[in-house]
C-alpha positions in Angstrom: 194.4 37.2 105.3 196.0 34.0 104.1 197.7 32.0 106.8 201.5 32.5 106.9 204.0 30.0 108.4 204.7 31.7 111.7 201.8 33.8 113.0 203.8 33.9 116.3 206.5 36.1 114.7 206.3 39.4 116.5 205.2 42.2 114.2 208.4 44.2 114.9 210.5 41.3 113.8 209.0 40.9 110.3 210.9 43.9 108.9 214.4 43.0 107.5 216.5 46.1 106.7 218.9 45.7 103.8 222.3 47.1 104.6 223.1 47.9 101.0 226.1 50.2 101.8 229.8 50.2 100.9 231.4 49.3 104.3 230.8 47.8 107.7 231.2 51.2 109.3 228.5 52.6 107.0 226.3 49.6 107.9 226.7 50.0 111.6 226.0 53.7 111.4 222.7 52.9 109.6 221.9 50.3 112.3 222.6 52.9 115.0 220.4 55.5 113.2 217.5 53.0 113.1 218.0 52.0 116.7 215.1 49.9 118.2 213.0 50.3 115.1 214.4 47.1 113.6 216.0 43.9 114.9 216.7 42.0 111.6 219.2 43.0 109.0 220.3 41.8 105.5 224.0 41.6 104.6 224.5 41.1 100.9 227.0 40.8 98.1 228.4 44.4 98.3 229.6 44.1 101.8 231.0 40.6 101.4 232.8 41.8 98.2 234.3 44.6 100.3 235.7 42.1 102.8 233.4 43.3 105.6 230.8 40.6 105.5 232.1 38.3 108.2 233.0 41.0 110.6 229.7 42.7 110.1 227.6 39.6 110.7 229.6 38.9 113.9 229.1 42.5 115.1 225.4 42.4 114.4 225.0 39.0 116.2 226.9 40.4 119.2 224.3 43.1 119.4 221.6 40.5 119.7 220.3 41.2 116.1 219.1 38.6 113.5 221.0 38.5 110.3 220.0 37.5 106.7 223.1 36.6 104.6 222.0 37.2 101.0 224.7 35.7 98.8 222.4 33.7 96.4 224.9 30.8 96.3 225.2 29.2 92.9 228.1 26.8 92.4 229.2 23.2 92.4 227.0 21.5 95.1 230.0 20.6 97.3 231.2 24.2 97.2 227.8 25.4 98.1 227.6 23.0 101.0 231.0 24.2 102.4 230.0 27.8 102.0 226.7 27.2 103.8 228.6 25.6 106.7 230.8 28.7 106.9 227.8 31.0 107.0 226.1 28.8 109.6 229.3 29.1 111.8 228.9 32.9 111.8 225.5 32.4 113.5 223.4 33.8 110.6 219.7 33.2 110.6 218.9 33.2 106.8 220.9 32.3 103.8 219.9 32.5 100.1 220.8 29.9 97.4 220.2 29.9 93.7 220.3 27.1 91.2 219.2 23.6 90.5 217.9 20.8 92.7 221.4 19.6 93.6 222.5 23.0 94.7 219.4 23.6 96.9 219.8 20.1 98.4 223.4 20.6 99.2 222.6 23.9 101.1 219.7 22.3 102.9 221.8 19.4 104.1 224.7 21.6 105.3 222.7 24.1 107.3 222.7 24.3 111.1 219.7 24.2 113.4 219.6 28.0 113.5 220.2 28.7 109.8 217.3 28.7 107.4 217.9 28.2 103.7 215.9 30.3 101.3 215.7 29.5 97.6 215.6 32.4 95.3 212.7 32.1 92.9 212.9 35.1 90.4 214.7 38.3 91.1 212.3 41.3 91.7 214.3 43.3 89.1 213.2 40.8 86.4 210.0 40.8 84.5 208.6 38.3 81.9 210.7 40.0 79.1 213.9 39.6 81.1 213.1 35.9 81.8 212.6 35.3 78.1 216.1 36.9 77.5 217.5 34.4 80.0 215.9 31.5 78.1 212.9 30.8 80.3 209.7 30.2 78.3 207.3 30.2 81.2 205.8 33.3 82.9 207.1 34.7 86.2 204.5 33.2 88.4 204.8 29.8 86.9 208.6 29.8 87.5 208.2 31.1 91.1 205.7 28.4 92.0 207.7 25.6 90.4 210.9 26.6 92.2 209.1 27.0 95.5 207.6 23.5 95.3 210.9 22.0 94.5 212.7 23.9 97.2 210.2 22.7 99.8 210.5 19.1 98.7 214.4 19.3 98.8 214.4 20.5 102.4 214.8 24.3 102.1 213.0 26.3 104.7 211.5 29.0 102.4 211.8 31.2 99.4 212.6 34.7 98.4 209.8 36.0 96.2 208.2 39.2 94.9 205.1 40.3 96.8 203.1 39.8 93.6 203.5 36.0 94.0 202.9 35.7 97.8 199.2 34.8 97.6 199.8 32.2 94.9 202.6 30.7 97.0 200.4 30.3 100.0 197.6 28.7 97.9 200.1 26.3 96.3 202.5 25.5 99.2 200.4 26.1 102.2 201.8 27.3 105.5 205.0 25.1 105.4 207.1 27.7 103.7 208.9 30.8 105.0 208.1 33.6 102.5 210.6 36.5 102.4 209.7 39.4 100.1 212.1 42.0 98.8 211.1 44.9 96.5 208.9 46.4 99.2 207.8 49.9 98.4 205.6 51.8 100.9 203.0 53.9 99.2 204.4 57.0 100.9 208.0 56.3 99.9 208.3 54.7 96.4 211.5 55.9 94.8 212.1 55.2 91.1 214.7 52.4 90.8 215.5 49.0 89.1 212.8 47.0 91.0 210.1 46.1 88.6 207.9 43.7 90.6 207.1 45.6 93.8 204.4 45.5 96.4 203.4 47.4 99.6 203.8 46.1 103.1 200.1 45.9 103.5 199.6 43.8 100.4 202.4 41.4 101.3 201.2 40.8 104.9 197.6 40.4 103.9 198.6 37.8 101.2 200.5 35.8 103.8 204.1 37.0 103.7 206.3 36.3 106.7 209.2 38.8 106.3 209.6 42.0 104.3 213.1 43.2 103.1 213.3 47.0 102.7 216.4 48.8 101.6 216.4 52.1 99.8 213.1 53.5 101.3 214.9 53.3 104.7 218.5 53.8 103.8 217.9 56.9 101.7 215.3 58.5 104.0 216.1 61.7 105.7 215.4 59.9 109.0 215.9 56.2 108.7 214.4 55.4 112.1 211.2 57.3 111.2 211.0 55.5 107.9 211.5 52.1 109.6 208.9 52.9 112.2 206.4 53.9 109.5 206.8 50.5 107.9 206.5 48.8 111.2 203.3 50.6 111.9 201.9 49.5 108.5 202.9 45.9 109.2 201.3 45.9 112.6 198.1 47.4 111.2 198.0 44.8 108.4 198.3 41.9 110.9 195.5 43.2 113.1 193.1 44.0 110.2 
């Protein structure tokens, strides 16, 4: 296993459940259904667009849970800095930013002690063909490693990356980087969807990933708590292997 940044992270705290649902009520119902099987949740664009983002983050923090605000901020640097300060004031633990060096620098400079800034490398729904359509002539791994190195240099705390690039990130950036991986698909629960670059929890942990973001395999399960516990079991087994 490659060394990850925080070997002291409890196994049970490495799972981040994505609350990709229409409302705060739906989100809190899912949190209740999962119970003690997870203590870290992602609140993304859908809930903020619904107007429930702030209240939901505050409600989760009041329950003693950790919160990853996934807004992929991409705007004028001053606007990104101000938005970052607002998210920090909510008590969030992680925040994603997207864009060039000035944008990443602005977010890093505006964060609080608690808030960690994660730079988005390449969305897990994109493959090399999609990147070519967007005007990128390099391959996915080359883009991910380039953005990760720049993010670290600019003061960001980590990156969001497909599990397929985790091992290369560890070799290139060492242990000084928080690596958060979406597009996680357990072997026993791999639904067909728009995620193209996916990996299993075992692969991600063994390659040196710190946190795993899981949405649909838990949200859409007949029993979300059992689905979360199964992933927690896989994470714990991978850490002890």
